N, CA, C and O atoms as a Tripos MOL2 file, in Angstrom:
@<TRIPOS>MOLECULE
protein
  280   279    70     0     0
PROTEIN
NO_CHARGES

@<TRIPOS>ATOM
      1 N          32.0410  -57.4820  -89.6580 N.3       1 MET1
      2 CA         33.2800  -57.3620  -88.9090 C.3       1 MET1
      3 C          32.9610  -57.3980  -87.4170 C.2       1 MET1
      4 O          32.1550  -56.6100  -86.9210 O.2       1 MET1
      5 N          33.5810  -58.2870  -86.7440 N.am      2 ARG2
      6 CA         33.4340  -58.3540  -85.2990 C.3       2 ARG2
      7 C          34.4050  -57.3750  -84.6650 C.2       2 ARG2
      8 O          35.4340  -57.0730  -85.2690 O.2       2 ARG2
      9 N          34.1310  -56.8820  -83.5080 N.am      3 PRO3
     10 CA         33.0610  -57.2630  -82.5940 C.3       3 PRO3
     11 C          31.7740  -56.4690  -82.7840 C.2       3 PRO3
     12 O          30.7790  -56.7570  -82.1180 O.2       3 PRO3
     13 N          31.7640  -55.4710  -83.6790 N.am      4 LEU4
     14 CA         30.5730  -54.6350  -83.8210 C.3       4 LEU4
     15 C          29.5610  -55.1800  -84.8170 C.2       4 LEU4
     16 O          28.4490  -54.6640  -84.9210 O.2       4 LEU4
     17 N          29.9370  -56.2080  -85.5420 N.am      5 PHE5
     18 CA         29.0760  -56.7840  -86.5760 C.3       5 PHE5
     19 C          28.6480  -55.7150  -87.5750 C.2       5 PHE5
     20 O          27.4660  -55.4190  -87.7470 O.2       5 PHE5
     21 N          29.6540  -55.1560  -88.2170 N.am      6 LEU6
     22 CA         29.4270  -54.2060  -89.3020 C.3       6 LEU6
     23 C          29.6860  -54.9170  -90.6200 C.2       6 LEU6
     24 O          30.5230  -55.8180  -90.6900 O.2       6 LEU6
     25 N          28.9800  -54.5200  -91.6520 N.am      7 CYS7
     26 CA         29.1470  -55.1070  -92.9760 C.3       7 CYS7
     27 C          30.5190  -54.7080  -93.5330 C.2       7 CYS7
     28 O          30.8950  -53.5370  -93.4930 O.2       7 CYS7
     29 N          31.2470  -55.6740  -94.0430 N.am      8 ARG8
     30 CA         32.5580  -55.3860  -94.6330 C.3       8 ARG8
     31 C          32.4290  -54.5910  -95.9260 C.2       8 ARG8
     32 O          33.3430  -53.8510  -96.2910 O.2       8 ARG8
     33 N          31.3130  -54.7360  -96.6160 N.am      9 ALA9
     34 CA         31.1330  -54.0630  -97.9060 C.3       9 ALA9
     35 C          30.6980  -52.6060  -97.7470 C.2       9 ALA9
     36 O          31.2370  -51.7210  -98.4120 O.2       9 ALA9
     37 N          29.7170  -52.3530  -96.8570 N.am     10 CYS10
     38 CA         29.1580  -50.9960  -96.7870 C.3      10 CYS10
     39 C          29.3590  -50.3100  -95.4360 C.2      10 CYS10
     40 O          29.1420  -49.1040  -95.3210 O.2      10 CYS10
     41 N          29.7670  -51.0550  -94.4200 N.am     11 GLY11
     42 CA         29.9980  -50.4700  -93.1090 C.3      11 GLY11
     43 C          28.7600  -50.3010  -92.2470 C.2      11 GLY11
     44 O          28.8520  -49.8330  -91.1120 O.2      11 GLY11
     45 N          27.5990  -50.6780  -92.7760 N.am     12 ALA12
     46 CA         26.3480  -50.5710  -92.0090 C.3      12 ALA12
     47 C          26.2620  -51.7070  -90.9870 C.2      12 ALA12
     48 O          27.0070  -52.6850  -91.0570 O.2      12 ALA12
     49 N          25.3460  -51.5550  -90.0470 N.am     13 ASN13
     50 CA         25.0920  -52.6460  -89.1060 C.3      13 ASN13
     51 C          24.7220  -53.9020  -89.8780 C.2      13 ASN13
     52 O          23.8870  -53.8720  -90.7820 O.2      13 ASN13
     53 N          25.3610  -55.0130  -89.5040 N.am     14 TRP14
     54 CA         25.0580  -56.2860  -90.1370 C.3      14 TRP14
     55 C          23.9580  -56.9710  -89.3400 C.2      14 TRP14
     56 O          24.0010  -56.9420  -88.1100 O.2      14 TRP14
     57 N          22.9900  -57.5760  -89.9780 N.am     15 PRO15
     58 CA         22.8380  -57.7340  -91.4140 C.3      15 PRO15
     59 C          22.1790  -56.5120  -92.0580 C.2      15 PRO15
     60 O          21.0420  -56.1620  -91.7450 O.2      15 PRO15
     61 N          22.9140  -55.8830  -92.9550 N.am     16 CYS16
     62 CA         22.3970  -54.7410  -93.7080 C.3      16 CYS16
     63 C          21.4320  -55.2460  -94.7870 C.2      16 CYS16
     64 O          21.2590  -56.4540  -94.9490 O.2      16 CYS16
     65 N          20.8250  -54.3500  -95.5030 N.am     17 SER17
     66 CA         19.8430  -54.7450  -96.5280 C.3      17 SER17
     67 C          20.4180  -55.7140  -97.5600 C.2      17 SER17
     68 O          19.7790  -56.7230  -97.8540 O.2      17 SER17
     69 N          21.6120  -55.4440  -98.1260 N.am     18 PRO18
     70 CA         22.1570  -56.4160  -99.0840 C.3      18 PRO18
     71 C          22.4480  -57.7770  -98.4470 C.2      18 PRO18
     72 O          22.2460  -58.8130  -99.0810 O.2      18 PRO18
     73 N          22.9180  -57.7800  -97.2030 N.am     19 ALA19
     74 CA         23.1830  -59.0480  -96.5210 C.3      19 ALA19
     75 C          21.8830  -59.8070  -96.2690 C.2      19 ALA19
     76 O          21.8350  -61.0290  -96.4170 O.2      19 ALA19
     77 N          20.8410  -59.0910  -95.8930 N.am     20 ARG20
     78 CA         19.5450  -59.7360  -95.6640 C.3      20 ARG20
     79 C          19.0370  -60.3930  -96.9390 C.2      20 ARG20
     80 O          18.5700  -61.5310  -96.9210 O.2      20 ARG20
     81 N          19.1310  -59.6680  -98.0380 N.am     21 LEU21
     82 CA         18.6980  -60.2260  -99.3230 C.3      21 LEU21
     83 C          19.5160  -61.4650  -99.6750 C.2      21 LEU21
     84 O          18.9630  -62.4840 -100.0890 O.2      21 LEU21
     85 N          20.8170  -61.3740  -99.5120 N.am     22 ALA22
     86 CA         21.6850  -62.5190  -99.8140 C.3      22 ALA22
     87 C          21.3390  -63.7140  -98.9270 C.2      22 ALA22
     88 O          21.2880  -64.8460  -99.4060 O.2      22 ALA22
     89 N          21.1020  -63.4710  -97.6450 N.am     23 LEU23
     90 CA         20.7440  -64.5590  -96.7340 C.3      23 LEU23
     91 C          19.4080  -65.1930  -97.1180 C.2      23 LEU23
     92 O          19.2570  -66.4130  -97.0560 O.2      23 LEU23
     93 N          18.4460  -64.3690  -97.5120 N.am     24 LEU24
     94 CA         17.1520  -64.9150  -97.9420 C.3      24 LEU24
     95 C          17.3070  -65.7970  -99.1790 C.2      24 LEU24
     96 O          16.6210  -66.8110  -99.3100 O.2      24 LEU24
     97 N          18.1940  -65.4190 -100.0710 N.am     25 VAL25
     98 CA         18.4340  -66.2270 -101.2690 C.3      25 VAL25
     99 C          19.1400  -67.5280 -100.8900 C.2      25 VAL25
    100 O          18.7380  -68.6110 -101.3180 O.2      25 VAL25
    101 N          20.1810  -67.4120 -100.0940 N.am     26 ILE26
    102 CA         20.9500  -68.5990  -99.6940 C.3      26 ILE26
    103 C          20.0670  -69.6000  -98.9570 C.2      26 ILE26
    104 O          20.1680  -70.8050  -99.1870 O.2      26 ILE26
    105 N          19.2140  -69.1120  -98.0840 N.am     27 TYR27
    106 CA         18.3960  -69.9840  -97.2300 C.3      27 TYR27
    107 C          16.9500  -70.0820  -97.7060 C.2      27 TYR27
    108 O          16.0680  -70.4150  -96.9150 O.2      27 TYR27
    109 N          16.6920  -69.8020  -98.9750 N.am     28 ARG28
    110 CA         15.3090  -69.7720  -99.4660 C.3      28 ARG28
    111 C          14.5610  -71.0820  -99.2400 C.2      28 ARG28
    112 O          13.3460  -71.0700  -99.0430 O.2      28 ARG28
    113 N          15.2590  -72.1970  -99.2650 N.am     29 ASP29
    114 CA         14.6190  -73.4960  -99.0410 C.3      29 ASP29
    115 C          14.8480  -74.0300  -97.6290 C.2      29 ASP29
    116 O          14.5180  -75.1780  -97.3330 O.2      29 ASP29
    117 N          15.4100  -73.2010  -96.7700 N.am     30 ASN30
    118 CA         15.7490  -73.6590  -95.4320 C.3      30 ASN30
    119 C          15.5620  -72.5270  -94.4110 C.2      30 ASN30
    120 O          16.5410  -72.0240  -93.8610 O.2      30 ASN30
    121 N          14.3090  -72.1250  -94.1570 N.am     31 PRO31
    122 CA         14.0900  -71.0240  -93.2070 C.3      31 PRO31
    123 C          14.5940  -71.3350  -91.7990 C.2      31 PRO31
    124 O          15.0310  -70.4300  -91.0890 O.2      31 PRO31
    125 N          14.5380  -72.5910  -91.3900 N.am     32 ALA32
    126 CA         15.0590  -72.9540  -90.0640 C.3      32 ALA32
    127 C          16.5750  -72.7510  -90.0260 C.2      32 ALA32
    128 O          17.1230  -72.3320  -89.0060 O.2      32 ALA32
    129 N          17.2370  -73.0440  -91.1180 N.am     33 GLY33
    130 CA         18.6760  -72.8240  -91.2020 C.3      33 GLY33
    131 C          19.0270  -71.3490  -91.0940 C.2      33 GLY33
    132 O          20.0190  -70.9850  -90.4620 O.2      33 GLY33
    133 N          18.2100  -70.5000  -91.7120 N.am     34 LEU34
    134 CA         18.4130  -69.0490  -91.6120 C.3      34 LEU34
    135 C          18.2760  -68.6040  -90.1670 C.2      34 LEU34
    136 O          19.1160  -67.8600  -89.6610 O.2      34 LEU34
    137 N          17.2270  -69.0520  -89.5030 N.am     35 ARG35
    138 CA         17.0340  -68.6850  -88.0940 C.3      35 ARG35
    139 C          18.1940  -69.1780  -87.2410 C.2      35 ARG35
    140 O          18.6790  -68.4540  -86.3720 O.2      35 ARG35
    141 N          18.6410  -70.4090  -87.4860 N.am     36 ASN36
    142 CA         19.7620  -70.9590  -86.7130 C.3      36 ASN36
    143 C          21.0430  -70.1660  -86.9580 C.2      36 ASN36
    144 O          21.7720  -69.8540  -86.0150 O.2      36 ASN36
    145 N          21.3140  -69.8440  -88.1990 N.am     37 CYS37
    146 CA         22.5030  -69.0730  -88.5590 C.3      37 CYS37
    147 C          22.5000  -67.7220  -87.8440 C.2      37 CYS37
    148 O          23.4920  -67.3330  -87.2290 O.2      37 CYS37
    149 N          21.3890  -67.0240  -87.9320 N.am     38 LEU38
    150 CA         21.3000  -65.6980  -87.3220 C.3      38 LEU38
    151 C          21.2850  -65.7620  -85.8000 C.2      38 LEU38
    152 O          21.8150  -64.8700  -85.1380 O.2      38 LEU38
    153 N          20.6880  -66.8000  -85.2440 N.am     39 THR39
    154 CA         20.6980  -66.9660  -83.7940 C.3      39 THR39
    155 C          22.1190  -67.2140  -83.2990 C.2      39 THR39
    156 O          22.5140  -66.6910  -82.2560 O.2      39 THR39
    157 N          22.8850  -68.0050  -84.0390 N.am     40 ASP40
    158 CA         24.2870  -68.2260  -83.6720 C.3      40 ASP40
    159 C          25.0620  -66.9130  -83.6780 C.2      40 ASP40
    160 O          25.8240  -66.6340  -82.7530 O.2      40 ASP40
    161 N          24.8710  -66.1160  -84.7050 N.am     41 ARG41
    162 CA         25.5790  -64.8410  -84.8030 C.3      41 ARG41
    163 C          25.0890  -63.8500  -83.7390 C.2      41 ARG41
    164 O          25.8710  -63.0560  -83.2170 O.2      41 ARG41
    165 N          23.8050  -63.9040  -83.4290 N.am     42 LEU42
    166 CA         23.2660  -63.0590  -82.3640 C.3      42 LEU42
    167 C          23.9260  -63.4000  -81.0330 C.2      42 LEU42
    168 O          24.2980  -62.5020  -80.2780 O.2      42 LEU42
    169 N          24.0710  -64.6660  -80.7450 N.am     43 THR43
    170 CA         24.7020  -65.1000  -79.5010 C.3      43 THR43
    171 C          26.1260  -64.5640  -79.4070 C.2      43 THR43
    172 O          26.5560  -64.1120  -78.3460 O.2      43 THR43
    173 N          26.8510  -64.6170  -80.5120 N.am     44 ILE44
    174 CA         28.2180  -64.0940  -80.5500 C.3      44 ILE44
    175 C          28.2010  -62.5800  -80.3580 C.2      44 ILE44
    176 O          29.0180  -62.0390  -79.6130 O.2      44 ILE44
    177 N          27.2750  -61.8950  -81.0260 N.am     45 ALA45
    178 CA         27.1920  -60.4330  -80.9190 C.3      45 ALA45
    179 C          26.8850  -60.0030  -79.4860 C.2      45 ALA45
    180 O          27.4530  -59.0230  -79.0020 O.2      45 ALA45
    181 N          26.0050  -60.7140  -78.8110 N.am     46 ILE46
    182 CA         25.6820  -60.3870  -77.4190 C.3      46 ILE46
    183 C          26.9220  -60.5530  -76.5480 C.2      46 ILE46
    184 O          27.1720  -59.7450  -75.6530 O.2      46 ILE46
    185 N          27.6900  -61.5960  -76.8110 N.am     47 SER47
    186 CA         28.9210  -61.8270  -76.0620 C.3      47 SER47
    187 C          29.9720  -60.7550  -76.3710 C.2      47 SER47
    188 O          30.6640  -60.2780  -75.4710 O.2      47 SER47
    189 N          30.0840  -60.3840  -77.6450 N.am     48 ASP48
    190 CA         31.0710  -59.3880  -78.0720 C.3      48 ASP48
    191 C          30.7220  -57.9800  -77.6050 C.2      48 ASP48
    192 O          31.6110  -57.1440  -77.4380 O.2      48 ASP48
    193 N          29.4360  -57.7100  -77.3910 N.am     49 GLN49
    194 CA         28.9750  -56.3600  -77.0540 C.3      49 GLN49
    195 C          28.1340  -56.3810  -75.7740 C.2      49 GLN49
    196 O          26.9310  -56.1240  -75.8220 O.2      49 GLN49
    197 N          28.7500  -56.6810  -74.6470 N.am     50 PRO50
    198 CA         27.9740  -56.8490  -73.4090 C.3      50 PRO50
    199 C          27.2220  -55.5940  -72.9590 C.2      50 PRO50
    200 O          26.2700  -55.6940  -72.1860 O.2      50 PRO50
    201 N          27.6320  -54.4260  -73.4280 N.am     51 ARG51
    202 CA         26.9370  -53.1870  -73.0250 C.3      51 ARG51
    203 C          25.7590  -52.8600  -73.9250 C.2      51 ARG51
    204 O          24.9620  -51.9760  -73.6130 O.2      51 ARG51
    205 N          25.6460  -53.5650  -75.0370 N.am     52 MET52
    206 CA         24.5410  -53.3280  -75.9780 C.3      52 MET52
    207 C          23.2870  -54.0350  -75.4560 C.2      52 MET52
    208 O          23.3620  -55.1540  -74.9490 O.2      52 MET52
    209 N          22.1560  -53.3800  -75.5840 N.am     53 ASP53
    210 CA         20.8810  -53.9640  -75.1570 C.3      53 ASP53
    211 C          20.5980  -55.2180  -75.9790 C.2      53 ASP53
    212 O          20.5070  -55.1300  -77.2040 O.2      53 ASP53
    213 N          20.4570  -56.3810  -75.3460 N.am     54 PRO54
    214 CA         20.2060  -57.6150  -76.0880 C.3      54 PRO54
    215 C          18.9050  -57.5840  -76.8880 C.2      54 PRO54
    216 O          18.7940  -58.2610  -77.9100 O.2      54 PRO54
    217 N          17.9250  -56.8090  -76.4360 N.am     55 VAL55
    218 CA         16.6710  -56.6950  -77.1820 C.3      55 VAL55
    219 C          16.9210  -55.9790  -78.5090 C.2      55 VAL55
    220 O          16.3700  -56.3610  -79.5420 O.2      55 VAL55
    221 N          17.7440  -54.9530  -78.4740 N.am     56 VAL56
    222 CA         18.0840  -54.2260  -79.7010 C.3      56 VAL56
    223 C          18.8180  -55.1500  -80.6630 C.2      56 VAL56
    224 O          18.5140  -55.1750  -81.8560 O.2      56 VAL56
    225 N          19.7830  -55.9100  -80.1520 N.am     57 LEU57
    226 CA         20.5080  -56.8490  -81.0120 C.3      57 LEU57
    227 C          19.5850  -57.9290  -81.5650 C.2      57 LEU57
    228 O          19.6940  -58.3040  -82.7330 O.2      57 LEU57
    229 N          18.6880  -58.4240  -80.7380 N.am     58 THR58
    230 CA         17.7550  -59.4570  -81.2000 C.3      58 THR58
    231 C          16.8790  -58.9220  -82.3200 C.2      58 THR58
    232 O          16.6540  -59.6110  -83.3160 O.2      58 THR58
    233 N          16.3870  -57.7150  -82.1690 N.am     59 THR59
    234 CA         15.5670  -57.1010  -83.2160 C.3      59 THR59
    235 C          16.3850  -56.9290  -84.4920 C.2      59 THR59
    236 O          15.9000  -57.2030  -85.5900 O.2      59 THR59
    237 N          17.6050  -56.4830  -84.3440 N.am     60 ARG60
    238 CA         18.4880  -56.2730  -85.5000 C.3      60 ARG60
    239 C          18.7770  -57.5700  -86.2380 C.2      60 ARG60
    240 O          18.7440  -57.5980  -87.4690 O.2      60 ARG60
    241 N          19.0580  -58.6390  -85.5130 N.am     61 PHE61
    242 CA         19.4530  -59.8960  -86.1390 C.3      61 PHE61
    243 C          18.2590  -60.7370  -86.5790 C.2      61 PHE61
    244 O          18.3320  -61.4110  -87.6070 O.2      61 PHE61
    245 N          17.1800  -60.7130  -85.8350 N.am     62 LEU62
    246 CA         16.0720  -61.6370  -86.1050 C.3      62 LEU62
    247 C          14.7590  -60.9550  -86.4710 C.2      62 LEU62
    248 O          13.8660  -61.6050  -87.0160 O.2      62 LEU62
    249 N          14.6210  -59.6820  -86.1900 N.am     63 GLY63
    250 CA         13.3460  -59.0050  -86.3710 C.3      63 GLY63
    251 C          12.8870  -58.8710  -87.8220 C.2      63 GLY63
    252 O          11.7050  -58.6300  -88.0690 O.2      63 GLY63
    253 N          13.7680  -59.0160  -88.7520 N.am     64 TRP64
    254 CA         13.4300  -58.8250  -90.1660 C.3      64 TRP64
    255 C          13.0630  -60.1360  -90.8680 C.2      64 TRP64
    256 O          12.6060  -60.1150  -92.0110 O.2      64 TRP64
    257 N          13.2570  -61.2660  -90.2030 N.am     65 ILE65
    258 CA         13.0190  -62.5660  -90.8570 C.3      65 ILE65
    259 C          11.5200  -62.7630  -91.0890 C.2      65 ILE65
    260 O          10.7160  -62.5260  -90.1870 O.2      65 ILE65
    261 N          11.1450  -63.1950  -92.2900 N.am     66 PRO66
    262 CA          9.7230  -63.4780  -92.5450 C.3      66 PRO66
    263 C           9.2220  -64.5750  -91.6000 C.2      66 PRO66
    264 O           9.9860  -65.4680  -91.2340 O.2      66 PRO66
    265 N           7.9680  -64.5180  -91.2100 N.am     67 PRO67
    266 CA          7.4250  -65.5670  -90.3270 C.3      67 PRO67
    267 C           7.4430  -66.9240  -91.0230 C.2      67 PRO67
    268 O           7.3090  -67.0340  -92.2420 O.2      67 PRO67
    269 N           7.6140  -67.9350  -90.2040 N.am     68 ASP68
    270 CA          7.6240  -69.3150  -90.6920 C.3      68 ASP68
    271 C           6.1790  -69.7800  -90.7940 C.2      68 ASP68
    272 O           5.4410  -69.7550  -89.8090 O.2      68 ASP68
    273 N           5.7750  -70.2050  -91.9900 N.am     69 ASP69
    274 CA          4.3950  -70.6250  -92.2180 C.3      69 ASP69
    275 C           4.1550  -72.1070  -91.9490 C.2      69 ASP69
    276 O           3.0550  -72.6090  -92.1800 O.2      69 ASP69
    277 N           5.1800  -72.8140  -91.4610 N.am     70 SER70
    278 CA          4.9880  -74.2570  -91.2630 C.3      70 SER70
    279 C           4.3280  -74.5670  -89.9530 C.2      70 SER70
    280 O           4.0970  -75.7340  -89.6380 O.2      70 SER70
@<TRIPOS>BOND
     1     1     2 1
     2     2     3 1
     3     3     4 2
     4     3     5 am
     5     5     6 1
     6     6     7 1
     7     7     8 2
     8     7     9 am
     9     9    10 1
    10    10    11 1
    11    11    12 2
    12    11    13 am
    13    13    14 1
    14    14    15 1
    15    15    16 2
    16    15    17 am
    17    17    18 1
    18    18    19 1
    19    19    20 2
    20    19    21 am
    21    21    22 1
    22    22    23 1
    23    23    24 2
    24    23    25 am
    25    25    26 1
    26    26    27 1
    27    27    28 2
    28    27    29 am
    29    29    30 1
    30    30    31 1
    31    31    32 2
    32    31    33 am
    33    33    34 1
    34    34    35 1
    35    35    36 2
    36    35    37 am
    37    37    38 1
    38    38    39 1
    39    39    40 2
    40    39    41 am
    41    41    42 1
    42    42    43 1
    43    43    44 2
    44    43    45 am
    45    45    46 1
    46    46    47 1
    47    47    48 2
    48    47    49 am
    49    49    50 1
    50    50    51 1
    51    51    52 2
    52    51    53 am
    53    53    54 1
    54    54    55 1
    55    55    56 2
    56    55    57 am
    57    57    58 1
    58    58    59 1
    59    59    60 2
    60    59    61 am
    61    61    62 1
    62    62    63 1
    63    63    64 2
    64    63    65 am
    65    65    66 1
    66    66    67 1
    67    67    68 2
    68    67    69 am
    69    69    70 1
    70    70    71 1
    71    71    72 2
    72    71    73 am
    73    73    74 1
    74    74    75 1
    75    75    76 2
    76    75    77 am
    77    77    78 1
    78    78    79 1
    79    79    80 2
    80    79    81 am
    81    81    82 1
    82    82    83 1
    83    83    84 2
    84    83    85 am
    85    85    86 1
    86    86    87 1
    87    87    88 2
    88    87    89 am
    89    89    90 1
    90    90    91 1
    91    91    92 2
    92    91    93 am
    93    93    94 1
    94    94    95 1
    95    95    96 2
    96    95    97 am
    97    97    98 1
    98    98    99 1
    99    99   100 2
   100    99   101 am
   101   101   102 1
   102   102   103 1
   103   103   104 2
   104   103   105 am
   105   105   106 1
   106   106   107 1
   107   107   108 2
   108   107   109 am
   109   109   110 1
   110   110   111 1
   111   111   112 2
   112   111   113 am
   113   113   114 1
   114   114   115 1
   115   115   116 2
   116   115   117 am
   117   117   118 1
   118   118   119 1
   119   119   120 2
   120   119   121 am
   121   121   122 1
   122   122   123 1
   123   123   124 2
   124   123   125 am
   125   125   126 1
   126   126   127 1
   127   127   128 2
   128   127   129 am
   129   129   130 1
   130   130   131 1
   131   131   132 2
   132   131   133 am
   133   133   134 1
   134   134   135 1
   135   135   136 2
   136   135   137 am
   137   137   138 1
   138   138   139 1
   139   139   140 2
   140   139   141 am
   141   141   142 1
   142   142   143 1
   143   143   144 2
   144   143   145 am
   145   145   146 1
   146   146   147 1
   147   147   148 2
   148   147   149 am
   149   149   150 1
   150   150   151 1
   151   151   152 2
   152   151   153 am
   153   153   154 1
   154   154   155 1
   155   155   156 2
   156   155   157 am
   157   157   158 1
   158   158   159 1
   159   159   160 2
   160   159   161 am
   161   161   162 1
   162   162   163 1
   163   163   164 2
   164   163   165 am
   165   165   166 1
   166   166   167 1
   167   167   168 2
   168   167   169 am
   169   169   170 1
   170   170   171 1
   171   171   172 2
   172   171   173 am
   173   173   174 1
   174   174   175 1
   175   175   176 2
   176   175   177 am
   177   177   178 1
   178   178   179 1
   179   179   180 2
   180   179   181 am
   181   181   182 1
   182   182   183 1
   183   183   184 2
   184   183   185 am
   185   185   186 1
   186   186   187 1
   187   187   188 2
   188   187   189 am
   189   189   190 1
   190   190   191 1
   191   191   192 2
   192   191   193 am
   193   193   194 1
   194   194   195 1
   195   195   196 2
   196   195   197 am
   197   197   198 1
   198   198   199 1
   199   199   200 2
   200   199   201 am
   201   201   202 1
   202   202   203 1
   203   203   204 2
   204   203   205 am
   205   205   206 1
   206   206   207 1
   207   207   208 2
   208   207   209 am
   209   209   210 1
   210   210   211 1
   211   211   212 2
   212   211   213 am
   213   213   214 1
   214   214   215 1
   215   215   216 2
   216   215   217 am
   217   217   218 1
   218   218   219 1
   219   219   220 2
   220   219   221 am
   221   221   222 1
   222   222   223 1
   223   223   224 2
   224   223   225 am
   225   225   226 1
   226   226   227 1
   227   227   228 2
   228   227   229 am
   229   229   230 1
   230   230   231 1
   231   231   232 2
   232   231   233 am
   233   233   234 1
   234   234   235 1
   235   235   236 2
   236   235   237 am
   237   237   238 1
   238   238   239 1
   239   239   240 2
   240   239   241 am
   241   241   242 1
   242   242   243 1
   243   243   244 2
   244   243   245 am
   245   245   246 1
   246   246   247 1
   247   247   248 2
   248   247   249 am
   249   249   250 1
   250   250   251 1
   251   251   252 2
   252   251   253 am
   253   253   254 1
   254   254   255 1
   255   255   256 2
   256   255   257 am
   257   257   258 1
   258   258   259 1
   259   259   260 2
   260   259   261 am
   261   261   262 1
   262   262   263 1
   263   263   264 2
   264   263   265 am
   265   265   266 1
   266   266   267 1
   267   267   268 2
   268   267   269 am
   269   269   270 1
   270   270   271 1
   271   271   272 2
   272   271   273 am
   273   273   274 1
   274   274   275 1
   275   275   276 2
   276   275   277 am
   277   277   278 1
   278   278   279 1
   279   279   280 2
@<TRIPOS>SUBSTRUCTURE
     1 MET1         2 RESIDUE 1 A MET
     2 ARG2         6 RESIDUE 1 A ARG
     3 PRO3        10 RESIDUE 1 A PRO
     4 LEU4        14 RESIDUE 1 A LEU
     5 PHE5        18 RESIDUE 1 A PHE
     6 LEU6        22 RESIDUE 1 A LEU
     7 CYS7        26 RESIDUE 1 A CYS
     8 ARG8        30 RESIDUE 1 A ARG
     9 ALA9        34 RESIDUE 1 A ALA
    10 CYS10       38 RESIDUE 1 A CYS
    11 GLY11       42 RESIDUE 1 A GLY
    12 ALA12       46 RESIDUE 1 A ALA
    13 ASN13       50 RESIDUE 1 A ASN
    14 TRP14       54 RESIDUE 1 A TRP
    15 PRO15       58 RESIDUE 1 A PRO
    16 CYS16       62 RESIDUE 1 A CYS
    17 SER17       66 RESIDUE 1 A SER
    18 PRO18       70 RESIDUE 1 A PRO
    19 ALA19       74 RESIDUE 1 A ALA
    20 ARG20       78 RESIDUE 1 A ARG
    21 LEU21       82 RESIDUE 1 A LEU
    22 ALA22       86 RESIDUE 1 A ALA
    23 LEU23       90 RESIDUE 1 A LEU
    24 LEU24       94 RESIDUE 1 A LEU
    25 VAL25       98 RESIDUE 1 A VAL
    26 ILE26      102 RESIDUE 1 A ILE
    27 TYR27      106 RESIDUE 1 A TYR
    28 ARG28      110 RESIDUE 1 A ARG
    29 ASP29      114 RESIDUE 1 A ASP
    30 ASN30      118 RESIDUE 1 A ASN
    31 PRO31      122 RESIDUE 1 A PRO
    32 ALA32      126 RESIDUE 1 A ALA
    33 GLY33      130 RESIDUE 1 A GLY
    34 LEU34      134 RESIDUE 1 A LEU
    35 ARG35      138 RESIDUE 1 A ARG
    36 ASN36      142 RESIDUE 1 A ASN
    37 CYS37      146 RESIDUE 1 A CYS
    38 LEU38      150 RESIDUE 1 A LEU
    39 THR39      154 RESIDUE 1 A THR
    40 ASP40      158 RESIDUE 1 A ASP
    41 ARG41      162 RESIDUE 1 A ARG
    42 LEU42      166 RESIDUE 1 A LEU
    43 THR43      170 RESIDUE 1 A THR
    44 ILE44      174 RESIDUE 1 A ILE
    45 ALA45      178 RESIDUE 1 A ALA
    46 ILE46      182 RESIDUE 1 A ILE
    47 SER47      186 RESIDUE 1 A SER
    48 ASP48      190 RESIDUE 1 A ASP
    49 GLN49      194 RESIDUE 1 A GLN
    50 PRO50      198 RESIDUE 1 A PRO
    51 ARG51      202 RESIDUE 1 A ARG
    52 MET52      206 RESIDUE 1 A MET
    53 ASP53      210 RESIDUE 1 A ASP
    54 PRO54      214 RESIDUE 1 A PRO
    55 VAL55      218 RESIDUE 1 A VAL
    56 VAL56      222 RESIDUE 1 A VAL
    57 LEU57      226 RESIDUE 1 A LEU
    58 THR58      230 RESIDUE 1 A THR
    59 THR59      234 RESIDUE 1 A THR
    60 ARG60      238 RESIDUE 1 A ARG
    61 PHE61      242 RESIDUE 1 A PHE
    62 LEU62      246 RESIDUE 1 A LEU
    63 GLY63      250 RESIDUE 1 A GLY
    64 TRP64      254 RESIDUE 1 A TRP
    65 ILE65      258 RESIDUE 1 A ILE
    66 PRO66      262 RESIDUE 1 A PRO
    67 PRO67      266 RESIDUE 1 A PRO
    68 ASP68      270 RESIDUE 1 A ASP
    69 ASP69      274 RESIDUE 1 A ASP
    70 SER70      278 RESIDUE 1 A SER
């Protein structure tokens, strides 16, 4: 849910654990697509929450992604 990016199902900060798992499944064959998707949402979150530390948001949105082995 914007502008705070909370999970509609559990109310936790998005991407919550279930959302992360779902995203990993959806993008299992497309890690670049996962990064692009989350980067797009991060950009929106930074715009929606100008008082929030962008480093904290970046860690929240991108810090959990497995490293790309390519």
